[in-house]
C-alpha positions in Angstrom: 18.1 15.1 35.6 15.1 16.2 33.5 12.6 17.8 35.8 9.2 16.2 36.1 7.7 19.3 34.5 9.2 18.2 31.2 7.4 14.9 31.5 4.1 16.6 32.1 4.6 19.1 29.3 5.5 16.4 26.7 2.8 14.2 28.1 0.2 16.9 27.8 0.5 17.0 24.1 0.6 13.3 23.7 -2.3 12.7 26.0 -4.4 15.1 23.9 -3.3 13.4 20.8 -4.4 10.1 22.2 -7.7 11.4 23.5 -8.8 13.0 26.7 -9.6 9.7 28.4 -5.9 8.7 28.7 -5.0 11.2 31.3 -6.9 14.3 32.2 -4.0 16.6 33.0 -6.2 19.6 33.3 -7.5 18.1 36.5 -4.1 16.9 37.8 -2.0 19.6 39.3 1.3 18.4 40.7 2.6 21.8 41.7 5.1 21.7 44.5 5.6 17.9 44.3 8.8 16.0 43.7 9.1 13.8 40.6 8.9 10.6 42.8 5.7 12.0 44.4 4.1 12.9 41.1 4.8 9.6 39.4 3.6 7.6 42.4 0.0 8.5 41.5 -1.6 6.7 38.5 -2.3 10.0 36.8 1.3 11.2 37.2 2.6 7.9 36.0 0.4 8.0 32.9 1.8 11.4 32.1 5.3 9.8 32.3 4.3 7.0 29.9 2.7 9.5 27.5 5.9 11.5 27.4 7.7 8.4 26.0 5.5 8.7 22.9 5.8 12.4 22.4 9.0 12.7 20.3 8.0 10.0 17.8 5.6 12.5 16.2 7.0 15.7 17.4 10.5 15.2 16.1 10.8 12.1 14.0 7.9 10.6 12.0 6.4 13.6 10.3 9.5 15.8 10.1 12.3 16.2 7.6 15.2 14.6 9.6 13.9 11.1 9.3 12.9 11.6 5.7 16.5 12.5 4.9 18.1 9.9 7.2 16.0 6.9 6.4 14.5 7.5 2.9 17.5 9.4 1.7 20.9 7.8 1.6 19.6 4.7 -0.2 19.0 3.4 -3.7 15.4 4.7 -4.0 15.4 8.4 -3.3 17.4 11.6 -4.0 16.6 15.2 -3.1 14.8 17.1 -5.8 16.9 18.4 -8.7 19.9 16.7 -7.0 20.2 19.7 -4.7 22.6 19.8 -1.8 20.1 20.4 1.0 20.5 17.8 3.7 23.4 16.2 1.8 25.0 15.2 5.1 22.2 12.7 5.6 20.8 11.9 2.1 24.2 11.8 0.3 26.8 11.1 3.1 28.5 14.3 2.0 30.2 16.6 4.5 28.5 14.7 7.3 30.2 15.6 10.6 29.8 15.0 14.3 28.6 18.6 14.6 25.7 18.2 12.2 22.6 19.2 14.0 20.3 16.4 12.7 22.6 13.7 14.1 22.8 15.5 17.5 19.1 16.0 17.7 18.3 12.4 16.7 20.8 11.0 19.3 19.4 13.3 22.1 15.7 12.6 21.4 16.2 8.9 21.3 18.1 8.9 24.6 15.3 11.1 26.1 12.7 8.5 25.1 14.9 5.8 26.7 15.3 7.9 29.8 11.5 8.4 30.1 11.1 4.6 29.8 13.8 3.9 32.3 12.2 6.4 34.8 8.8 4.6 34.4 10.2 1.1 34.6 12.0 1.9 37.8 8.9 3.3 39.4 6.1 1.1 38.2 5.9 -1.1 41.3 5.6 2.0 43.5 2.6 3.5 41.8 -0.7 3.6 43.7 -2.7 1.9 41.0 -6.5 2.5 41.0 -7.0 0.5 37.7 -5.8 -3.1 38.1 -5.5 -3.5 34.3 -3.3 -0.5 33.8 -0.1 -1.5 35.5 0.8 -4.4 33.2 -0.3 -2.5 30.1 1.9 0.5 30.9 4.8 -1.9 31.6 4.3 -3.3 28.1 4.2 0.1 26.6 7.3 1.3 28.3 9.2 -1.9 27.3 8.0 -1.5 23.7 9.1 2.1 23.5 12.5 1.4 25.0 13.1 -1.5 22.6 12.0 0.6 19.6 14.2 3.6 20.6 17.2 1.4 21.1 16.6 -0.2 17.7 16.8 3.2 16.0 19.7 4.3 18.1 21.8 1.2 17.7 21.2 0.8 14.0 22.0 4.4 13.3 24.9 4.9 15.7 26.3 1.5 16.5 27.5 0.1 19.8 26.2 2.9 22.0 26.1 3.4 25.8 23.3 1.1 27.1 21.3 2.7 29.9 18.7 0.8 31.8 18.2 3.2 34.7 17.0 6.8 34.8 19.8 9.3 34.3 19.4 11.7 37.2 22.9 13.2 37.3 25.5 14.3 34.8 27.3 11.2 33.5 31.1 11.9 33.1 32.2 8.5 31.7 30.4 6.5 29.0 31.2 3.2 27.5 30.1 1.3 24.4 28.0 -1.8 24.9 28.2 -4.7 22.6 25.6 -5.4 19.9 24.9 -8.7 21.6 24.1 -7.0 24.9 22.1 -4.2 23.3 20.0 -6.7 21.3 19.5 -8.9 24.3 18.0 -5.9 26.1 15.8 -5.1 23.1 14.5 -8.7 22.8 13.9 -9.0 26.5 12.0 -5.7 26.4 9.9 -6.7 23.4 9.0 -10.0 25.0 7.8 -8.1 28.0 5.7 -6.1 25.6 4.3 -9.2 23.9 3.4 -10.7 27.3 1.6 -7.6 28.6 0.1 -5.5 25.8 -3.6 -5.9 25.0 -5.2 -6.2 21.6 -6.9 -2.8 21.9 -5.3 0.4 23.1 -6.0 1.2 26.7 -8.2 3.3 26.8 -9.6 2.0 23.5 -9.9 5.5 22.1 -6.1 6.1 22.3 -5.1 5.2 18.7 -1.3 5.3 18.6 -0.6 3.3 21.7 1.4 0.2 21.3 -0.7 -2.9 21.3 -0.2 -6.7 20.9 0.1 -6.6 17.1 2.7 -3.9 17.4 4.7 -5.9 19.9 4.8 -9.1 17.8 5.7 -7.0 14.7 8.5 -5.2 16.4 9.8 -8.5 17.9 10.0 -9.9 14.3 11.8 -6.8 13.1 14.3 -6.7 15.9 15.1 -10.4 15.7 15.6 -10.2 12.0 17.9 -7.3 12.4 19.8 -9.2 15.1 20.9 -11.7 12.4 23.3 -9.1 11.1 25.5 -9.4 14.2 25.7 -13.2 14.2 28.9 -15.1 13.4 27.6 -18.5 12.5 24.7 -19.9 10.5 23.5 -21.8 13.6 23.3 -18.5 15.5 21.5 -16.8 12.6 19.0 -19.6 12.4 18.1 -19.0 16.1 17.1 -15.4 15.3 15.5 -16.3 12.0 13.3 -18.6 14.0 12.3 -15.9 16.5 11.6 -13.5 13.8 9.5 -15.9 11.7 7.5 -17.2 14.6 6.5 -13.7 15.6 5.7 -12.6 12.1 3.7 -15.7 11.4 1.7 -15.2 14.6 0.5 -11.9 13.3 -0.4 -13.4 9.9 -2.3 -16.3 11.5 -4.1 -14.2 14.0 -5.2 -11.2 12.0 -8.8 -11.3 13.1 -8.0 -11.7 16.8 -5.4 -8.9 16.6 -7.8 -6.7 14.7 -5.7 -6.2 11.6 -6.0 -7.3 8.0 -4.9 -6.5 4.4 -6.9 -4.1 2.3 -8.2 -5.5 -0.9 -6.4 -3.0 -3.1 -3.2 -0.9 -2.8 -5.2 2.3 -3.1 -7.1 1.7 0.1 -3.9 1.4 2.2 -3.1 5.1 1.7 -6.5 6.4 1.0 -6.7 9.5 3.1 -10.1 8.4 4.3 -8.5 5.4 6.0 -5.7 7.3 7.6 -7.1 7.7 11.1 -8.4 4.2 11.4 -6.2 2.0 9.2 -6.8 -1.7 9.6 -3.5 -2.6 7.9 -1.4 -0.5 10.3 0.4 -2.5 13.1 1.8 0.7 14.8 1.1 4.4 14.0 2.5 7.7 15.2 -0.4 10.1 15.7 -0.8 13.7 14.8 -3.8 15.8 15.9 -6.1 17.7 13.5 -6.1 20.4 16.2 -2.7 21.9 15.5 -2.4 23.5 19.0 -2.4 20.0 20.5 0.8 18.9 18.6 4.2 19.3 20.2 5.0 22.0 17.7 1.8 23.5 16.6 3.1 24.9 13.3 5.4 22.0 12.6 3.5 18.7 13.0 3.3 16.2 10.2 4.8 17.7 7.1 5.3 14.6 5.1 2.6 15.7 2.6 5.1 18.4 1.3 8.2 16.3 1.0 7.5 14.0 -2.0 5.9 16.3 -4.6 7.0 17.2 -8.0 6.5 20.8 -9.1 3.2 21.3 -10.9 1.8 24.6 -9.9 2.6 27.6 -12.1 3.2 25.4 -15.2 0.9 24.7 -18.1 -1.9 26.6 -16.4 -2.0 24.5 -13.2 -2.8 26.1 -9.9 -1.9 24.7 -6.5 -4.9 23.0 -5.1 -6.0 20.5 -2.5 -6.5 17.7 -5.0 -3.0 17.8 -6.4 -1.3 18.5 -3.1 1.2 21.0 -1.7 4.3 21.5 -3.9 5.7 24.4 -1.9 9.0 22.5 -1.4 9.3 21.3 -4.9 12.1 23.5 -6.2 15.8 23.2 -6.7 17.6 23.9 -3.4 14.7 22.8 -1.2 13.9 19.6 0.6 11.6 17.2 -1.4 12.4 13.6 -2.3 12.2 12.5 -5.9 12.3 8.8 -6.8 15.4 7.4 -8.4 15.2 6.1 -11.9 15.9 2.7 -10.4 12.8 2.8 -8.1 10.6 3.8 -11.0 12.0 1.1 -13.2 11.2 -1.5 -10.5 7.5 -1.2 -11.3 5.7 -2.7 -14.2 2.7 -0.4 -14.1 0.8 -2.5 -16.7 0.3 -5.3 -14.1 1.3 -3.7 -10.8 -1.4 -1.5 -9.3 0.9 -0.2 -6.6 2.5 2.2 -9.0 -0.9 3.4 -10.4 -2.2 3.8 -6.8 0.7 5.4 -5.1 2.2 7.7 -7.8 0.8 10.5 -9.8 1.9 11.2 -13.3 -1.0 13.1 -14.9 -2.3 16.6 -14.0 -5.5 17.9 -15.5 -6.2 21.6 -15.9 -7.7 22.8 -12.6 -8.8 26.4 -13.6 -12.1 27.7 -14.7 -10.6 29.2 -17.8 -8.6 27.7 -20.6 -4.8 27.9 -20.6 -3.1 29.4 -23.6 0.5 28.4 -24.4 2.9 31.3 -24.1 6.5 31.6 -25.3 7.9 31.2 -21.7 5.8 28.2 -21.0 6.7 26.6 -24.3 10.4 27.3 -23.7 10.3 25.6 -20.3 9.0 22.4 -21.7 11.1 22.7 -24.8 8.1 22.8 -27.1 8.1 24.5 -30.5 7.4 28.2 -30.6 4.8 27.5 -33.3 2.5 26.2 -30.5 2.0 29.7 -29.1 -1.7 30.4 -28.8 -2.8 26.8 -28.6 -5.1 26.1 -25.6 -5.8 23.5 -23.0 -9.3 23.4 -21.8 -10.4 23.0 -18.1 -10.3 19.3 -17.2 -8.1 18.3 -20.1 -4.6 16.8 -19.6 -2.3 19.6 -18.8 1.0 17.9 -17.8 2.4 14.3 -17.8 5.5 13.4 -15.8 6.0 9.8 -16.6 8.2 6.9 -15.9 7.8 5.8 -19.5 10.1 6.7 -22.4 7.9 8.6 -24.9 8.5 8.9 -28.6 11.3 11.4 -29.0 10.0 12.8 -32.2 6.5 13.4 -31.0 6.6 14.2 -27.3 7.5 17.9 -27.7 4.5 18.5 -30.0 1.9 16.9 -27.8 -0.9 19.4 -26.8 0.1 19.1 -23.1 3.5 19.3 -21.4 5.2 15.9 -21.4 8.3 15.1 -19.3 9.4 11.5 -19.6 12.0 9.4 -17.7 14.7 10.4 -20.2 14.1 14.1 -19.6 14.3 13.8 -15.8 17.1 11.2 -15.5 20.2 10.4 -17.4 20.8 6.9 -18.8 23.0 6.0 -15.9 20.2 6.8 -13.4 21.6 10.1 -12.2 19.3 13.2 -12.1 19.4 15.4 -15.2 21.1 18.8 -14.8 18.4 20.3 -17.1 16.6 22.7 -14.7 13.5 22.6 -17.0 12.9 19.0 -16.2 14.6 17.9 -13.0 11.8 19.2 -10.8 9.2 17.2 -12.7 8.8 13.5 -11.9 6.2 11.0 -10.7 4.9 12.1 -7.2 4.5 9.7 -4.3 1.0 9.9 -2.9 1.3 7.9 0.3 1.3 11.0 2.5 -1.5 13.1 0.9 -3.4 14.9 3.7 -7.1 15.6 3.3 -7.3 17.3 6.7 -5.7 20.4 5.1 -9.0 20.9 3.2 -11.2 19.6 5.9 -9.8 22.1 8.4 -10.2 25.0 5.9 -6.4 25.7 5.8 -4.9 27.1 2.6 -3.8 24.5 0.1 -0.2 25.5 0.6 -0.3 24.9 4.4 2.4 22.7 5.8 0.4 22.0 9.0 -0.6 18.4 8.2 -2.3 16.1 10.6 -2.1 12.6 9.2 -1.1 9.7 11.3 2.1 7.9 10.1 1.9 4.2 9.5 5.2 3.0 11.0 4.6 -0.8 10.6 2.2 -2.4 8.2 0.9 -6.0 8.0 2.7 -6.8 4.7 6.0 -6.5 6.4 5.2 -9.7 8.3 4.8 -11.6 5.0 8.1 -10.3 3.9 9.8 -11.3 7.1 8.5 -14.9 6.9 9.6 -15.1 3.3 13.1 -13.8 4.0 13.6 -16.2 6.9 12.6 -19.2 4.8 15.1 -18.0 2.1 18.0 -17.4 4.4 17.8 -20.0 7.2 19.2 -23.5 7.0 16.7 -25.9 5.4 14.3 -23.1 4.6 11.3 -23.7 2.4 11.2 -21.5 -0.7 7.7 -22.7 -1.4 6.5 -21.0 1.8 8.4 -17.9 0.9 6.8 -17.8 -2.5 3.4 -18.2 -1.1 3.8 -15.3 1.4 5.1 -13.0 -1.4 2.3 -13.9 -3.7 -0.2 -12.8 -1.2 1.2 -9.3 -1.3 1.8 -9.3 -5.1 -1.7 -10.7 -5.7 -3.2 -7.8 -3.7 -1.1 -5.5 -5.8 -2.1 -6.8 -9.2 -4.0 -4.8 -11.7 -7.4 -6.6 -11.9 -7.2 -9.5 -14.4 -3.4 -9.6 -14.3 -2.9 -11.6 -11.1 -1.3 -14.5 -12.9 1.4 -12.2 -14.3 2.2 -10.9 -10.9 2.7 -14.3 -9.4 6.2 -15.4 -8.7 7.8 -18.8 -8.4 10.2 -20.5 -6.0 13.0 -19.7 -8.4 12.4 -16.0 -7.8 13.0 -16.4 -4.1 16.3 -14.7 -3.4 17.4 -12.0 -1.0 17.8 -9.6 -3.9 14.3 -10.2 -5.1 12.9 -9.7 -1.6 14.7 -6.4 -1.3 13.4 -5.3 -4.8 9.9 -6.3 -3.8 10.1 -4.5 -0.5 11.2 -1.4 -2.4 8.0 -1.6 -4.5 5.8 -2.2 -1.5 7.4 0.1 1.1 8.9 2.9 -0.9 9.0 6.1 1.2 8.1 4.4 4.4 11.3 4.8 6.4 12.4 1.2 6.3 14.7 1.0 3.3 17.9 2.2 4.9 17.5 -0.3 7.8 16.8 -3.2 5.3 19.8 -2.5 3.2 22.1 -2.0 6.1 21.1 -5.2 8.0 21.5 -7.3 4.8 24.9 -5.9 4.0 23.6 -4.4 0.8 23.6 -0.7 1.5 26.8 0.3 -0.2 26.3 -2.2 -3.0 22.8 -1.0 -3.9 23.8 2.7 -3.7 26.7 2.1 -6.0 24.6 0.2 -8.4 21.5 2.4 -8.4 22.1 5.9 -7.1 25.0 7.5 -8.9 24.3 10.9 -7.4 25.1 9.6 -4.0 28.2 7.9 -5.3 29.5 11.2 -6.8 28.7 13.1 -3.6 30.0 10.7 -1.0 32.8 9.1 -3.0 33.3 5.5 -3.9 35.9 4.9 -1.3 33.6 6.1 1.5 30.9 3.8 0.4 33.1 0.8 -0.3 34.5 1.2 3.2 31.0 0.8 4.6 31.0 4.1 6.4 27.5 4.7 5.2 26.3 2.0 7.6 26.6 4.3 10.7 26.0 8.0 11.5 28.6 10.0 13.4 28.5 10.2 17.2 27.5 13.8 18.0 30.4 16.0 19.1 28.3 17.5 21.9 28.2 14.1 23.5 31.9 13.4 23.1 32.7 16.9 24.5 30.6 16.3 27.6 32.3 13.1 28.7 35.8 12.7 30.2 36.7 9.6 28.1 35.9 10.6 24.5 38.9 8.9 23.0 38.0 5.7 24.8 34.4 5.9 23.6 35.5 6.8 20.1 34.0 8.2 16.9 32.4 6.0 14.3 34.6 5.1 11.3 34.7 7.5 8.5 33.8 10.6 10.5 
């Protein structure tokens, strides 16, 4: 059994992330007590609840593993320069049961579940001094257990379902059915819906699960449950649950204290990160690095999506253009696939203009003079040597457009277009001069680096991570109307047009509007790629709709060449391998079994 000291250590970090009001551990000393004795007090129990939150930020949302597992391995992202780093996750290449990221993800999710089980078993024995807190903490633990199981089941399949605290070594484990696992999740999330308040408790604790998060997760879980139904009637049952929950959030935005921003830029404006009205659930990271679970490794998402810009055409790394320290061949940084870039019509869709950077303006006090080496890198004519770019002028352009082939090399700035970065079939170019230059995703830019006076190349970010956003509810309602028996595509169209209307370039709203005839599952998935690119949901969406292998084969040839067409066609990409450490620790590994393809 994990000792109660672990709970308090993990909870200490999480409590300080939430705010000192949630549980003043500095005044609570459980020395010499047993776990049951500690958790019987309200302060000790709060520490246990806090520990259930700890790993979401400390290990998952903000770190590279989930970037590779959930953004990689799909149709929309590939590792920079098509390098092999993390290929076990992002390309399904050489993925084995001994791969550390699979083991760590499995273990951390079960630890969250065990924390929740420990709390749910003890909640009636706590000496509550705050009459409101018991039911709220019940809701939080139920939410966290459902959310952890959703990740675990979708990534690893029919796993061992545990609903009581694991206190001793377990020698035999057995797979539970998808039906039983999803029944547990739906029961848990209903408990969360019934007990969670609109505001965090205490209200300063941004990052706690609240009512809007519970309804949103209920909608997501119910929609995922459809994938395991055998009949249309059974699917309709879960479409109805998902749609009702999602529509509740849409209809009660004011009461739930959420709402859509007026423009795409505002959603990921760094100024809105710590108090984002569109967020339904966030994972928090502290601006005081010592308060994070790993002080030097908190939220590093701001370094994982950058193209290389510093050191070229006079550009220096700075706060405004972001940290490109990982943007080199052989490192870990995600570049969009050609398919993702082609999904946007930037002339009418402001999401691309707001969420991607193409242009870099000279950020030095002195002019840049073209040299032979710099000209050679961008394949510009040697005759341009000595020409200058002045401070503030356009220095580089990495664009999704196809530029005039006869003119782009002689432009006064460096120009890398889509045909330089990608081949016609969508694969990443092998030209090392160009395959590190591409449009950069801006959703995770972190102003706290500058605010805290850290160097511009610091990896110690502090952004909160928006795990669920309000637009997802519009998409869920639309998908349910498209896919259920007797669905109304007019309703689906109306929901999608709310999101596309918000995304429109001013004055181009009518061109962004879609019709009932556009309402297909493939269109929904395309539109979700445009809205949620880089937000950890793509792998889940493609898997649950049965489209993962299909979309990879159609749109990400680099994964196809790495994983092999037979691996993908067999559907092995739909699950990750059961960790070998787990199979080695039980007495019935053959009975439990490995997932197909590994």
